[in-house]
TORLUM-874481 format. One record per residue: x, y, z of N, C-alpha, C in turn. Coordinates in steps of 0.1 Angstrom, whole numbers, plus 5000, padded with zeros to 4 digits. Last residue first. Layout:
REM TORLUM-874481
XYZXYZXYZ
...
***
This chain:
REM TORLUM-874481
488650264956487650174962488150114975
490450414942490050474955488950384962
490850274918492050304926491650364940
488250274907488850144911490050174920
487750544902486850474910487450344915
489950614885489750684898488850594907
489250454863490550444869490450494884
486850584856486850444860488150414868
487850824848486950824859486750674865
489450744827490150794839489150804851
487550674808488550574813489150624826
486150914803485450794809486450694815
488151074793487551114806486850994812
488650934770489650944779489150984793
486150964756486650834759487750834770
486051254753485051184761485551044766
487351444738488151344746487351274757
486051484705485951504719486851394727
485951454678487251484683487251504699
483251414673484151304671485551324676
480851524695481951564686482951454685
477351564703478751524706479651564694
474751634704475051534694476551484695
472751664732474051704726474551594717
470751554746470551684741471751744733
471651304753470451314746470151454739
475151344747474051324756472851324747
478651324745477451304738476351274749
480651584760480151444760478851444752
482551824741481551794751481051644749
486151904739484851864734483851834745
488951834758488451874745487051814744
490351774782489251864783488551894769
492551654792491551564785490251644785
496051724797494651774795493751674787
498051644823497651604810496251644808
500251844843498951784841498751754826
503051844865502451874852501151794851
505751944885504351904885503751944871
509051834879508051934882506651874880
510951674852510751724867509651824867
509551454827510451554832510151594846
507851284815508751224825509751334831
506251364795505651364808506651324819
507951334772507551464777507051474791
508051054770509251134772508951274778
505350994766506050934778507251024781
504951124742504151154753504851114766
506750984725506951124728506151174740
505450734724506850744730507050894734
503150804710503150754724504450764731
504250874685503550974693503450934707
505350624677506250744678505550854687
503050474675504050444685505050554687
501750604653501150604666502150574678
503550534632503250674636502650684650
503550254632504750324635504550474639
500650204626501350164638502650234641
500050304600499450354612500250324624
501150194577501250344578500750394592
503149894583502049964578502150114580
504849694590505349794580504249884575
503149564608504449614613505049714603
499749674602500849584601502149644605
497749864601498149814614499349724614
497449944573497450044584498149984597
498049724557498249854552498349964563
497249494571498749524569498949664565
494549524567495049524581496549554580
494249484540493849614546494449624560
495149224537495949334531495549464537
493249084553494549094557495449194551
490949124537491049184550492449194555
491748974514491549124513491549194526
491748724525493048784520492848934519
489048694531490048704542491348764538
488148674504487648774514488548794525
489448464492489748594487489248714497
488448234504489748284508489948424503
485048254515485948234504487348294508
484448174550484248254538485248224527
485148034572484347964562484048044550
485148304592485448154593484548084583
486648594585485348524584485648374583
488848764608488248744595486948664596
491348984624490148884625489548874610
494449024640493649044628492448934629
495549194667494949074664494049094651
498249334680497149364670496749234665
499349404712499049294702497949344693
501849574730500649584722500549464713
503249634762503149544750501749564744
505049904776503749834773503849754761
506650084801506849994790505449914788
506750234824507150304812507350204800
506050064844505450194844505650274831
505649754826506349844836505649974835
503749624811504949554815505649624826
500349594803501349674811502549584815
499049524773499549454785500549544791
496249554750497449614757497749524770
495149474719495149434733496449494739
492749524694494049584700494049554714
491349354668491449374682492849424686
489949514638490849424645490749444660
488549714625488549584619489449484626
487849924646487349924632487349774626
488749774673489149894666488949884651
488049704703487549654690487749774681
490449674728489749764719489349684707
491249604762490949554749490149664741
491749674789492849624780492549584766
489949734810491149814809492049774797
487649904790488549914801488749774807
487249914756486749844768487849844779
486250094729487350084738486750024751
485650064695485050044709486250014718
485450264667486350204676485650184690
483650234635483850284649484950204656
482750124612483050264612483350324626
484249804603483249894608483650034608
485549654572485449684587484349774590
485749564546486249694549486249734564
484449314546485849324543486449454548
481749354549482549314561483949334558
480849414523480749514534481649484546
481349164512482149284508482049394518
479549004526480948984528481749104523
477049114518477449114532478949094534
477149074491477149214496477449214511
477148794489478248874484478349014490
474648744499475748704507477048774502
473048844479472948904492474148874501
473848684457474148834457474048894470
475448374468474348454462474648604464
478748244460477748304469476648374462
480548164440480148064450479048114460
480948374423481048234417480548124427
480848604436479648564430479748424424
483548654443482648594453481348544447
484448774420484948644423484048584433
482949014421482848924410483248794413
484049124445482549094444482348984432
486649174437486349074447484949034446
486149384418486749254414486549144424
485049584435484249524425484849394420
486249724455485849594458485149514447
486749974445487849904449487549754453
484050074440484950024429486149944434
481649964464482750054460483549984449
478349874454479649824458480749914454
475550074462476550034452477749984459
473149934486474050044481475049994470
471949734497471649754483472449864477
472349734524473249644516472949664501
471549904546471649954532472549864524
473149744573472249844568472549874554
475049574582473949514575472949614570
476849714597477349664584476249604576
476449994614475749854612476049814598
478350194609478150144622477450004622
478750324585479350184587479250134601
477750574586477150484577477650344578
479550704605478250664609477550564600
482650684611481950674599480450624602
483250714638483950794628483150794615
482550684671481950664658482550764648
483950544698484150654689483550614675
482850454730482850424716483150554708
484050314762483550424753483650374739
484350224797484150184782483650314775
484150284824485450304816485450274802
481550234831482550144835483950154828
480050384802480050344815481150244818
480250484776479350374778479350324792
480450794761480750724774479750614776
481150844727480150824738480750744749
481851064701482450974711481450974723
480951094666480851134680481651034689
480251224633480651124642480651184657
479651384611478551344620478951244631
481851454596480851354591479851314600
484051604600482851674599481751584593
486151414600486151514611484751584611
486751214582485551194590485351304601
487951084558487951224562486751254569
487650834549488350844562488550994565
486350874525485650794536486350824549
488250994510487151074514486351004526
490050784507490450894514489250984519
488450624491488750574504489250694512
488350784467487150744474487350704488
491150804460490350914463489050884471
493250564477492550614465491550724470
495950644501494650584497494150644484
498050774511498350644504497050584498
497350994525497851014512498150884504
496650864549495650924541496050954527
499250794559498250694555497150744546
500351044563500950954553499950844549
498751134584498651204572499251114560
498351054611498250954600498051024586
498651284627499651174628499651074616
496451434615497851484617498851374618
494051304614494551364602495951424603
494051194642494151114630494551184618
493851324666495151304661495251254647
491151314672491751444670493151434664
490151074679490151104665490951234662
490750854702491250994699491251014684
490150614712489050694709489550844708
492750504715491750424707490550514704
494450644732494550664717493350604710
494250574759493650704754493550704739
495750344759494350334762493550464757
498250444755497650364744496150354746
498650554780498750634768498150574756
498450354798497250444797497350534784
500850224798499750154792498550254789
503750434791502650384801501450324793
506450334769505450424775504450354784
508050224746508550274759507650374764
506349944733506750074732507150134746
506349624715506349704728506749844724
504249414696505449504697505349564711
502849154676502949234688504249314688
500249024655501749064657501749144669
498248744645498448864653499948894651
495348584628496748594632497048724640
492648554626493448514615494948514619
489948454645491248524645492048464634
486548484631487748404636489048494636
483048494632484348574632485448474638
480948304610481548334623482848404622
479348484583480148374588480548404603
478148724578477248604577477948474581
480348884583479648894570478748774567
481848934605481748794600481148784586
481249174613482349174604482549024599
479549174634478949164621479949164610
480849244657480949104652480249074639
480149504661481449474657481549334651
477549474671477749534659479149504653
478249344696477349274686477449334672
479549554708480349424705479549354694
477549724711478549764702479449644699
475849604730475349624717476449654707
477849614752477449484745476849504732
478349854765479249814755478849694747
476549884786476149934773477249914762
477949604802476849704802476549754788
480249484813480249534799479049634797
479449434839480649504837480649564823
477149274837477049404843478249494840
478349054825477249114819477049264824
480148974844480649024831479549104824
479249074877479148984866479749054854
481649224900480349224893480349124882
483949034920483749124909482249114904
484648844938483548934942483249044931
486848714929485648634931484448724934
489148824907488348874918487048794919
490548764885491048704897490048734908
488848714854489148804865489648714877
488348714819488648644831488948754842
486648664787487248754798487448674810
486348624753486548554766487248654775
483948674729484948754736485148684750
481748554718482948504714484148564721
479648694732479748694717481148664713
481248684761480148754755480448754740
482048474789482148514776481048604772
484148414818482848424812483148484797
485748304848485848324833484348334828
487848324876486548334870486648364855
490748104875490148234875488648224872
492347854894491347884884490848034886
495547714898494647814903493647854891
495747354895496147494889495047594894
495447164926495247194911495647334908
495647084952496847134945496647144930
493746944964493947074970495147154962
493746694954492546774951492746924955
495846554965496046614952494846714948
496846574997495546554989495746624976
498946425019498946505007497646474999
500046305042498846375043498646475031
503346325030502446285040501246375040
505446225002504546325008503646255019
506846014991507646114999506746225005
505245874976505345824990506145924998
505245964950504246024959504445974973
507045984926507445944939506545994950
505546254908506546154909506746114923
502046304907503346354911504346234912
499046374888500046284893501246364897
496846544885496646404882497746314888
495146824896496446754896496246614895
493047004873493246914884494546844884
492647144850493547204860493747114872
491447024829490547104838491347164850
493446884817493047014811492047084819
495546784845494646754834494146894828
499046784852497746844854496846814842
501846674871501046654858499546704861
505146734880503746734884502846754872
507846744871506846654864505546644871
509646924881509446794888508346704883
509947094857510847094868510746954876
507947104838509247054834510247044846
504646994844505747084849507047034845
502446934819503346874828504446974831
499046914811500147004812501046944822
496946754785497246794799498546884799
496446704759495546644769495846674783
496546994737497246894746496246834756
497347204711496247114716497047004725
498247554711498347414707497147334712
500447844716499047784714499247634710
502847904728501848004726500447944724
504347694753503947714739502847824738
504847654780505447774773505147784759
503347554810503247554795503947684789
503847584836503647444831503447434816
506347764853505247764844505147624838
507047684888507447694874506247694865
506247664915505947784908506447794893
506547434929507647534930507447644921
503647334929504847284937505847394939
501847424912501547444926502647394935
502947604883502847474891502647504905
501147824865502147814875501947684883
499248004850500247914844501447894854
496047994861497348054863498347954858
493447954837494147914849495547974850
490347954824491448034825492148004838
488347744803488947774815490047874813
485347624788486447714786486947754800
484647284783484447404791485647494789
484947044770484547154762484347284770
486046834784484646834783484046954774
488746894783488346774776486746774774
488647264780489047124786488447014778
490247504764488947444764489247294768
492147774779491947644772490447604772
494647984787493247984783492947864775
496848034813496447944802495047954800
498948314822497748234823497548144811
501248504841501048414830499748324832
501048834852500648694856500448604843
501449094847502649004847502348854849
498349134831499449194838500649114836
497748824822496948934829497949014836
498748654792499048724805497948804809
498748334776498748484776499048534790
498448044755498948104768499048264766
495747834745496647944742497247994756
494447514735494947614745495647724739
492247234732492947354726493347444737
490647044744492147034747492947154739
488147074720488547024733490047004733
488447364698488247214700488647184715
488947634694487647584690487347444695
490447874704490347744711489047674707
490048094689491448054691491447924698
487448164690487848094677489348044679
487048314713486648174713487248104701
489848514721488548504713488348354712
491048624753491148544741489748564733
491048804775492148704774492248634760
490149104791490049024779491248934778
489249114825490249134815490049044803
487449254849487249154839488249204828
489549364877488649384866488449254858
491449304896490049324901489049334889
493949304885493549184893492149204898
493949554872494149434865493749304872
493349734896492649734883492749594876
494849684919493549734920492649734907
497249564910496549504921495049554921
498149744890498049594888497149534898
498149984904497249964893497049814890
500349944922498949944927497849934916
502449964903502249844911500849834917
502050234896501950134886501649994893
502850364919501350374915501150264904
505550304919504650264931503250264926
506450434896506450294897505550234908
505050694878505350654892505350504893
504350784852505750774856506050714870
501750834845502550784835503950734840
500750964867500050834863500850764852
502051204869502551084877501850954873
500551384856501451314848502151194856
497051384863498351414867499351324860
494451494841495051394849496551424852
491451684835492951664834493351554843
488851734840489351774827490851754826
488151634866487151614854487851644841
491151474877490151584878489251564866
493251264894492251264883491151364886
494551284918495351274905494451284893
493051264940493551394936494251394923
492650994943491551074939491951214934
495050894953494750864939493650954934
497350994972495951034972495551014957
499650754984499250834973497750864974
500950585002500250705007499750794997
500450234994501150364994500350465000
500949885000500050005000500950125000
***
């Protein structure tokens, strides 16, 4: 515990720069936020079959996300109950169990301890008491979340008003189930909240991403010129927010009779070889992604056409995973097109990621100087029933920091 007055660090229109640079505060964030919240850990398509697993982290804690022999999704701490060695180092796979490499304690896919070498060396030893530590786990529309907190509100309550936006985002299946196509990850030398702010920050887009905009054809560039297109940012509660940039692409199943953009005409012709016209239009619409970014506190964003997952590594170091998604069972040409679009902006050599990371690093560098400083989040008015809102408003940042304050002062 520290003597920091967390409530004083977040005001309605600004936050203190120590939120980016205080190691003691960072340690408390892990305890009070990442170990108390529902944290996104996987998409159901990553573990479709019994015994499938992936390994990931909640903060610094390594966890296994798997579908056990009976088909139940579990999230377990990746740590042997004997001497704490990780029991699985593979990123993903299919296995009937997990064996600790140190002393060969063996665990079933449900986490139960099945065997220990030379058991006669133990007295009054009940294997039932030494299974892998289980987290609470729940799902919404294929999104798998977990929490260490047995007393946390239900996932349904935690997601709240974000749920309809998740449903809209998942229409990118184009009539097929959504599946993970792959991912890449990188780290940047900055605090995790700098990235959290970015997902619903339209204000930076025409400035930081000018090179991206100049790489587009005329029609696509016009689509991404959304500053005066009727967009908005909305506080969804519990730190979640949504930024609508292209209102006509909020619901991908609206107005499917509209003309297919020229850039997708050749793809549409190829799709017509195996799909009826309505299915073609749904798939083509899904290829381009949605017109909004959904930010869910504390670690996952549904960002137009991909998942962005953040993991705090240190007060000044954050890991980012960009997870490409596509259509499970759709013709290959559709998912290939989605991957090319993903690579164009979010890929390691794309136009978006390097520019964003440069800006985030500069924020950390500038906030780390001596003296008292405040980070302003005062731009624009929040969307309400009486106010249409503004796509450049910093509503999402204010929403996230109010949730940060609530959890840090609880």
